[in-house]
Every structure is written in structure tokens, then in C-alpha cells.
Legacy VTK file of the C-alpha trace (Angstrom):
# vtk DataFile Version 3.0
C-alpha trace
ASCII
DATASET POLYDATA
POINTS 268 float
0.000 0.000 0.000
1.503 3.323 -1.026
1.407 6.281 1.327
-1.041 9.047 0.516
-0.684 12.772 0.532
-2.897 15.726 1.280
-5.469 17.381 -0.915
-8.497 19.659 -0.851
-11.152 17.315 -2.208
-14.389 17.230 -0.277
-15.426 14.537 2.176
-18.847 12.914 2.031
-20.445 10.142 4.041
-23.462 7.887 4.063
-24.790 5.319 6.493
-27.298 2.496 6.659
-28.434 -0.088 9.158
-29.373 -3.660 8.408
-30.188 -6.193 11.123
-29.423 -9.843 10.510
-27.548 -9.253 7.259
-25.014 -11.643 5.820
-21.682 -9.872 5.855
-21.071 -10.951 2.288
-19.011 -14.035 1.589
-18.836 -15.143 5.204
-19.041 -18.763 6.208
-22.187 -20.278 7.602
-22.307 -22.490 10.662
-23.821 -25.881 9.757
-25.655 -24.217 6.862
-28.090 -22.490 9.206
-27.236 -19.046 10.596
-24.432 -16.729 9.412
-21.408 -16.702 11.690
-21.114 -12.948 11.241
-23.697 -10.187 10.957
-23.223 -6.718 9.556
-25.107 -4.271 11.760
-24.230 -0.956 10.129
-21.810 0.644 7.715
-20.571 4.146 7.064
-18.663 5.321 3.989
-16.261 8.263 3.780
-14.907 9.667 0.532
-11.576 11.336 1.342
-9.579 12.640 -1.594
-9.351 9.785 -4.092
-9.944 7.084 -1.471
-13.006 5.519 0.086
-13.131 4.293 3.664
-15.790 1.867 4.912
-16.484 1.547 8.635
-18.511 -1.628 9.175
-19.966 -2.595 12.555
-20.049 -6.388 12.680
-21.056 -8.983 15.225
-20.215 -12.641 15.677
-20.250 -15.090 18.574
-17.163 -13.388 20.032
-18.778 -9.944 20.192
-18.914 -6.716 18.209
-16.138 -4.988 16.308
-15.522 -2.442 13.565
-13.820 -3.308 10.300
-12.070 -0.354 8.669
-11.466 -0.862 4.949
-9.522 1.500 2.691
-10.172 1.374 -1.061
-7.542 3.167 -3.116
-8.020 4.923 -6.433
-6.489 1.885 -8.137
-8.971 -0.446 -6.398
-6.496 -1.902 -3.928
-8.024 -2.766 -0.573
-6.496 -2.644 2.905
-8.264 -3.258 6.192
-7.863 -3.435 9.951
-10.168 -4.674 12.714
-10.974 -2.809 15.927
-12.832 -4.099 18.955
-15.473 -1.578 20.053
-13.397 -0.534 23.064
-10.328 -0.149 20.831
-12.355 1.912 18.353
-13.272 4.258 21.234
-9.604 4.603 22.187
-8.708 5.228 18.548
-11.426 7.894 18.356
-9.834 9.725 21.287
-6.378 9.503 19.705
-7.768 11.001 16.512
-8.709 14.142 18.445
-5.171 14.575 19.833
-3.572 13.820 16.458
-5.851 16.353 14.770
-4.971 19.027 17.349
-1.279 18.354 16.828
-1.683 18.434 13.034
-3.446 21.817 13.256
-0.513 23.227 15.223
2.122 22.228 12.666
1.605 24.942 10.114
2.525 24.525 6.429
4.786 21.610 5.480
8.517 22.351 5.585
10.589 19.887 3.523
13.732 21.004 5.352
12.318 20.141 8.781
10.987 16.595 8.332
12.378 13.663 10.382
14.313 11.038 8.430
11.562 8.479 8.931
8.845 11.046 8.206
7.147 10.527 11.594
5.720 13.614 13.262
3.795 11.976 16.124
3.254 8.352 17.197
1.081 6.392 19.620
0.495 2.695 20.314
-2.658 0.819 21.361
-2.734 -2.715 22.788
-5.757 -5.025 22.779
-5.381 -8.707 23.723
-2.751 -10.055 21.308
-3.005 -7.159 18.846
-0.932 -4.005 18.691
-1.917 -0.876 16.799
0.685 1.706 15.785
-0.552 5.210 14.954
1.965 7.322 13.049
1.334 10.826 11.743
3.773 11.039 8.846
4.829 13.417 6.121
6.283 12.786 2.699
6.473 14.580 -0.623
2.752 14.024 -1.173
1.634 15.489 2.141
0.696 14.460 5.676
-1.268 11.364 6.640
-2.025 9.078 9.563
-0.878 5.500 9.100
-2.605 2.917 11.315
-0.849 -0.468 11.438
-2.236 -3.609 13.071
0.074 -6.442 14.111
-0.302 -9.724 15.988
2.095 -10.070 18.919
2.805 -13.738 18.143
3.640 -13.052 14.540
1.461 -12.991 11.473
0.713 -10.564 8.662
0.813 -6.823 9.221
-2.119 -4.806 7.931
-2.461 -1.057 7.692
-4.541 1.813 6.366
-3.457 5.384 5.620
-5.779 8.323 6.306
-5.153 11.818 4.891
-4.497 14.208 7.756
-7.344 16.509 6.662
-9.797 13.660 7.087
-9.005 12.790 10.701
-11.833 14.889 12.186
-14.419 13.511 9.755
-13.167 9.994 10.445
-13.386 10.608 14.199
-16.951 11.909 13.851
-17.929 8.837 11.827
-16.523 6.552 14.531
-18.315 8.567 17.210
-21.603 8.186 15.359
-21.252 4.393 15.245
-20.059 4.138 18.848
-23.014 6.242 20.012
-25.349 3.781 18.275
-23.673 0.522 19.305
-21.685 1.346 22.443
-18.096 0.597 23.394
-18.710 -2.840 24.941
-16.941 -5.569 22.997
-19.640 -8.069 23.970
-18.900 -11.766 23.840
-18.974 -14.215 26.731
-18.943 -12.540 30.160
-19.653 -15.469 32.486
-17.303 -17.653 34.495
-15.501 -20.320 32.495
-15.641 -23.966 33.693
-12.746 -25.231 35.795
-10.086 -27.441 34.259
-10.268 -31.253 34.485
-7.640 -33.980 34.759
-7.688 -37.575 33.537
-4.995 -40.212 34.129
-4.782 -43.266 31.853
-1.905 -45.715 32.426
1.234 -43.557 32.401
-0.395 -40.620 30.630
-2.041 -37.529 32.047
-4.648 -35.559 30.127
-5.536 -32.007 31.106
-8.650 -30.192 29.879
-8.408 -26.412 30.259
-10.984 -23.830 29.120
-9.694 -20.429 28.030
-10.715 -17.320 26.141
-8.919 -14.885 23.874
-9.878 -12.336 21.235
-10.921 -15.170 18.910
-13.370 -16.672 21.422
-13.627 -19.531 23.913
-11.576 -22.679 23.425
-10.627 -25.964 25.105
-6.975 -26.973 25.280
-6.465 -30.714 25.656
-2.923 -31.542 26.801
-1.327 -34.988 26.875
1.550 -35.136 29.363
4.076 -37.910 29.996
7.355 -37.786 31.886
9.344 -36.563 28.876
6.613 -35.646 26.420
3.905 -33.000 26.130
1.540 -32.137 23.309
-1.731 -30.260 23.059
-4.607 -29.468 20.738
-6.968 -26.482 20.864
-10.661 -26.950 20.077
-12.789 -23.809 19.440
-16.011 -23.687 21.448
-18.131 -23.356 18.301
-17.322 -26.963 17.304
-17.460 -28.644 20.719
-20.857 -30.194 19.952
-19.639 -31.710 16.682
-16.410 -32.826 18.358
-18.488 -34.537 21.064
-20.792 -36.184 18.518
-17.868 -37.615 16.547
-16.262 -38.981 19.730
-19.582 -40.445 20.914
-20.070 -42.121 17.542
-16.642 -43.753 17.770
-17.366 -44.893 21.336
-20.635 -46.471 20.225
-19.046 -48.231 17.242
-16.176 -49.604 19.323
-18.594 -50.786 22.001
-20.617 -52.737 19.416
-17.434 -54.109 17.845
-16.076 -55.336 21.169
-19.385 -56.705 22.456
-21.295 -58.057 19.439
-24.785 -59.328 20.104
-25.468 -63.066 19.505
-28.396 -63.192 17.040
-29.549 -66.630 18.421
-29.419 -65.283 21.952
-31.434 -62.273 20.888
-33.967 -64.554 19.187
-34.280 -66.648 22.346
-34.855 -63.580 24.425
-37.538 -62.496 22.035
-39.309 -65.852 22.194
-39.285 -65.884 25.989
-41.103 -62.586 26.037
-43.940 -63.843 23.798
LINES 1 269
268 0 1 2 3 4 5 6 7 8 9 10 11 12 13 14 15 16 17 18 19 20 21 22 23 24 25 26 27 28 29 30 31 32 33 34 35 36 37 38 39 40 41 42 43 44 45 46 47 48 49 50 51 52 53 54 55 56 57 58 59 60 61 62 63 64 65 66 67 68 69 70 71 72 73 74 75 76 77 78 79 80 81 82 83 84 85 86 87 88 89 90 91 92 93 94 95 96 97 98 99 100 101 102 103 104 105 106 107 108 109 110 111 112 113 114 115 116 117 118 119 120 121 122 123 124 125 126 127 128 129 130 131 132 133 134 135 136 137 138 139 140 141 142 143 144 145 146 147 148 149 150 151 152 153 154 155 156 157 158 159 160 161 162 163 164 165 166 167 168 169 170 171 172 173 174 175 176 177 178 179 180 181 182 183 184 185 186 187 188 189 190 191 192 193 194 195 196 197 198 199 200 201 202 203 204 205 206 207 208 209 210 211 212 213 214 215 216 217 218 219 220 221 222 223 224 225 226 227 228 229 230 231 232 233 234 235 236 237 238 239 240 241 242 243 244 245 246 247 248 249 250 251 252 253 254 255 256 257 258 259 260 261 262 263 264 265 266 267
């Protein structure tokens, strides 16, 4: 994604609400209900770019997807939990105030890396880097999203003149949908332990930004391995295991057809 500069084009926005909508191309759970719903969207036209702010909801809670569509059609996007979106909204105000105090661009007084002001936000295992930068095309706010344990880096770049309009758009959505991330708020079940021969199995329930999960660990004296099962497929996981248990039980204890016939005759 190339950096963007400043310009004097106008900024326009539009908004709609749609309850229970498919978010477009999202997977469906067991062919019944969509895993993700789009609750509202807001579009901003800033210079030659469009920005879409989509409020979405899934079983893990609510969040805002920010998508940037460039003049050449390239798309970049980041994801913000509702509470993170509120924090970002507040940062936009301080960045805008700082930008207003800078005065006209001065090519002779620009840092080597182009950064004029920076902030960082942390949410669960995600980090967000906010950098107000300047290059030959103007000033812009670059917002980068990274995963602390590695993974792809995603970012969007917002023209500096559009920060207030972007902040107001976020405020509008947050006023409608709140700053609560939602998701599961109750107490998670306690862990369980199972010993079989010389093996120990541990069942631990946890939660992260992707939802609730079960970690099943197999532990021996010099060996440890684990699998993680998302909560959304526990029922299917259980059904598959129960089916295997039933099949093995019938295979190990087959019924004698003559014995069954005798039992039937005795009941007549």
C-alpha cells in the first residue's frame, strides 16, 4: 500500500443499518445461521480514497472493520474491537490538534523516517501503531495492526485533513452501538484432569480475542503435546467422539443373534 498525501477534495459520508444481514461471503455455521452479521456501515470519501467503517457482530462480540479502497482499487483493512475503536477515536482528536498546530509543510524540517507523532494501542494479542507522517505528497495518519505472536501486518493510511471527519464517523457508530466488545462474560468452567496408564490428560478452558476454546494436553514424563478446540465446534467434536465410542462398544461386544432370538421368544 503506497502512502497518501494531502489534498483539498471534499469529504462525504453515508450510512445504513441492516439487522441480521449476511456480511457478504462469510461462512455459515452448519448451513443455518451466518457466523457474522453486519449491523451498520458508514462510507467516507476522502480525496481519491473511500473508507468503509462496518460494525459487525459474531459469537465473540462486536467490532468495527475499517477498509480503505484506493483509487487503483487496492483494498487494505484493519479490525478494531469496540473498546479499541473508542480509544482510537480519542487519539484522533489529539492527532488532529497536533496536526493543526504544525503549520505549512517544511521539507527542510521533516524527520528522516517522516514521523511527526506516534502512539500505540494494545488489545489482547493485537498491537496498533498510529503514526502521523509526512512525505512529498503530504501528511497522513498511518494505522498499522500487528499480531504479537507473529502474522501478517495490515495497515490503512488516512489523509491528515480527514481525521476529524473519520473521528466523527466513529463517534456516530459508537453512540449507536456502544463501546462494549460483547462476547462471553460469564465464568468459564474449571479445568479437568484424567490419568490413563502412564499418561495424564488435562482439559483447560480459556478465552482470547478469537473466542472460547478448550486446550487438551497430553503429558508424559518426557513428552507433552496439546490441541486447541474452538467452542463453536465442541458439539460436533463430542458427537464424533460419541459415535466412535458407540461403534467400538458394538465391535467389542457383538450381540449373539440366536441369543437375541431366544430372548424375544421368551417374552412372547
